[in-house]
N, C-alpha and C positions, 0 to 999 in steps of 0.2 A: 200675833191673835190681840184683842180686847186690853186696853191699853186701862182703861177706868169707868164706872157706873154713866159718871159726867157727857164723857165721848165714847162711847161703848162702839158706833157707828157710825159708816161715813157713807154718805147718800147720792147718788147720781139723778138727779131729773131731768129731763131730754126733751127737746123737741126736733125730729128731724125731716127734714122734705121731702113730699111723698118722691119725689124723683132726681137719683136717679136710681132703680132699683138694688140696683148692687150697692149702694151704698149704707142702706139700712141695713142688707144681710151681712156688711164689713162689719159694723158696728158691732151689729146683734150676736156677730161671731168673738168677735175681740172681748165682750162682756162677758161671753161666754169662757173662755178663756181665761179670763180675772176670778172666775169661779164666784161672781157675782148673779143674785136670783132676785129675780122680780117682784114687789110687794105691793105696786100699784104698777099701774100702763106706763111705761115712762118714767119708770121711779126703781131704783135698782140700789142694792146695799149690801156693802162689806164690812165685816168686822174692823173697825177703826185702827190702824197701825201707820209708821211713814208709807211704808211700801203700798199698802192698799188707797192712801191717799194721792199717793205720788201717781198710780195707774191711774186713780180717777182722773188724775187734772191731767197729765197726756189725753185720754179717752174724752173729756170734756174741750180741749182747745182742735182736736180731729173732729169733732163734731161739728163746733163752731164755725174749723176752717170749711168745711166742705156745706157752709149756708144756711145750716140749722143751730140750735139755742141750747144752753146747757151750764145745770150750776150744779156743782159742790161743795155743799154743807156736812158738820160733825154733827151729831139726832143721838140724844134717848128717846125711848117712846113711853110714854107716861099715861097714855089711852090706849085702849084697840089692839095691836097687838103688842103681844108680851115679846124678854128677851129671850121667851122659852120655846113659845112660838117661831122666830125666828132663826133661830134656833137650828127648828127640826124641819125647814123649810132646807137649811143649807144640809141636812143631812141625808134628808128626801130626796132632793137634788144629784147628789154625791152618788146614793146607794143606785138609780137607775143608771148612773154614768159606770160602778164596776159591777152594775147586771149586764150590762152592754160586751163587758173586758171580760167576765166569766163566760157567756156566749161565745163569743168571738174565741178566745184560748180553747176551749171543749174542742170547738171544730179543728182548729189548726192541729191541738193532739194529734186529732183520728187521721188526717193528712199527713203525721208525719211516721216514718217506720221505724218499730221500736229496734233500739240497737244502737242510738244512739248516733254517735258520729260517724257515719261512715262515706264513702267517696260522695261527689255530688251526683245526682241523677237528676233524670225529666220533673222538673218542679221544684226539685228542694231548692235554687235558689231561690225560686220567689215565694218557700215557704220563709225560708230564712232573714229574707226582708221583712215578710209580713207579720213575723216573729220581732222584728226589732223597732218595728212600729208600732206593736203593741206595747214594748215594752215602755218606748213612750209616753204612750196615751198616759200605760199606768202612774209614772212619778207623774207626772205633768197633773192627774188627779190629787196624787198624794199632799202635790206642792200646793193645794186650792182644797182640799180637804180639813176645812178649820178649825172643824167639829168631830170628829173623829166619825163618821159612816162607818154602819156596823159592819157594812158587805167588805171595808174596806180589804178586812184578810182571807175573805173568800177569793178575792179579784187575788191578791198574791199568792196566793198558796196554786191556783190557778196555773200562775203567770210563772212561777215557780215545776210545776210538774212541767208543763211542756219547756220549757231551756231547758232542763235534762236530759229531753228525747235531741233537743236541735239550740245546739247554740247559735246567734248569729255571726256574721261579717260584721268588722269594729267598720265605720262609717268615715269614705275618703274627704280630708279637708282638699277644698277647692285652690289652686292655686290666687294669691293675693292679684291685686290691681298693679300697671305701672307706676312708680313712686311719683308723688308730687315735692316739690319742693320744701325744705323742712323748714318755718318759719326762726329765728332767732331772738332770744330775750323779748317777746310779745308777753302782752297781759293776757292772759285767758280766763275768759267770763265763764260763769254758769253759776245753776239758781243755788237760793239758800239751800238749806237741810239735803248735803251731801248723801247718797247711798251709793248701791252696786255700782250702779254703772257711771256715776259721775266720780266716784274714787276710782275706782279703777282707771278711766280714761287718762286722770289725774296723774295716776304713776307712769300711764304709757307713753303721756305728754313727756315729764319731766324725765323719766327714761333714757325713751329714743328719737325720742322729735327734738324740743325744742327745752337743749340741759340748765337755759336760764331763766328758763318760764316765770311769770308770776302769776299770780289766779287769786280770782276777785270772784265773789258771790252777792248778788244778786236780786231783787225781786223775781220772779218766774214769769212776769205780766211787764209790758213800759218800758222793757232799759233796749237804747240805743245806741251802737257800741259807738266807740271812741276810734279815736288815732292808732291803730298798734295795738287795736285789743283785737283776739277771736272768739268768738262763740261755740261751745261744745254746750252740748245734750240740752238747747232750750228749745224753743220755738220759733221758727225760722234764725237758728244759728249758723253760721259757714261749715259746724262737724256734728253733726247729730243725727236721730235715728233714718237711714235710708230704705225701704220698702221694707221689708223684716229684718233687716240687720238694727242689731243697736250701733250706738256711739260707739261706743268699744271698736267694734267690727267694723263701723264704715273707717274711726283714725287708722286702724291696721292694714281696710283694703287702698285707702288714699296716698298714703305712707311706703306704699311698697313692703310690709313689714312682713317675710315671708318664712320669719324664724316657728320653727315648728312647736315652741315650746310657747311661743306667744299665739297661735293660732288656739293651741287647746284651749289656753287661757280666754279667748274668744270666745269660747264655745262655753266654757264654767259659765259667764260673765252673762254670755246670751243666754242660757237656759234659764238664771236667774233672775233677769232682769226683764226677760218675756214670759217666762211663766209659762214654755214652752216646752219645756225639756225634749231638744230637738233633736240634741247631740245625746245626752242620757250618760254625762261626766260623772266618773262615781264622786269626784273630787268634789262638785256640785251641792251638796248637804252639807258638807263639814263647813264651805267658806259660805254661805250664807248664814250659819250662825252664829259664825267669826263677826261677819258684816254685822250684822241683826247686834254682837254682841257692843262693838267699836260704837255703834249709832249708838244705844240705852247709856255705856258710857259718860258718851262724850258728844253736848249739845252742842259747840261749836267746831265749824267747817273746818277751820285749820289742822282743830285736833284729829279730826276726821282722817283726814288724808291723809296724815304724819304716821297713824299707828297701820290705816290701810298701805300706804306707801310698804309699810315693815311687811306688813303679810304676803302684798304679792311679790314681794322682791324674795321673800323666802318660798314663793309656790314658783316663782320663777327658774330658780336655782333647782329646786329639787327636778321637774320635769327638764330642767336641760340635760343633770347631770342623769337621769331615766333616758331619757332620746340620745345621749352618748354612748352609753352600756348598751342601749338594744343595739346601737351601729355599729358596736367592736364585738358585739356576739355575734352579728350577722357574717361580717367580713369574715371572722375568723372561720363560720361552716361555711365559707365559700371556698377560704384559702383550705381548708383541710380536701377540698373535693376535685382538688386539681391536682 
């Protein structure tokens, strides 16, 4: 959310080359997922926060890497558009999105047999998948509904009615890639102002990849790695976003960390960092608030990593215990059937 009147907004001003067409579409979709709204042609705005600054910085680098031009700046408006008018732009955009959710939920509810959880019939598996996608869409909209659009409640109520008819099946987690050789005693370099992906990744590195890791924080651009250094969650880093995966997911895959609890944490980090609600983990909103609190309390990156490590260690322990209990229950049930 906005921090002060002097730095109320963050702007992305860009120019994208006309070709290839897919690149312009890709940038537009990404800005839509971030919740940005256009105030002029090629000028997008978000309420200023550490997260939104980072989001626009990533998008700016992607545009420049694709042959375009982009600038990110902090702003407040002294003439022309007022803050109230800009807030209204956000509410209007989200209300349109919530309206689509309501319409789709009503359509799906008509297609679901009344009677709740019945045996799987023709087409019911597809309906369950559609419901799951709709829940994720709603979660992703709530995450970027910065100013409380009026139709949010209607969308939530429609999805709740739909869930009463049919509960979606849990998304399966893919197997990790073959492990890479883990470094030892490396200096791991990342950008200053660490947030969710970098905090979680640093914990993962120190806990599972390089127990003697040292961390170094540098400016976002222009840094060249020295011998013995590895960069993460930076542009052109050795370990960073790959495709749709955030840096935490990249590290899990590259080092073959197949632990179920780690993969759940990867889903949580992805949803928070990418603002996509791809996995819809119920823990994500709570972890997001805790990370925001850590960032607000501690300006120093070392302090953020220390407190973040405590958070993720506790989360990992809880998830590991839950996984063990679930496995024990399943084993007992299998034994009783023999």
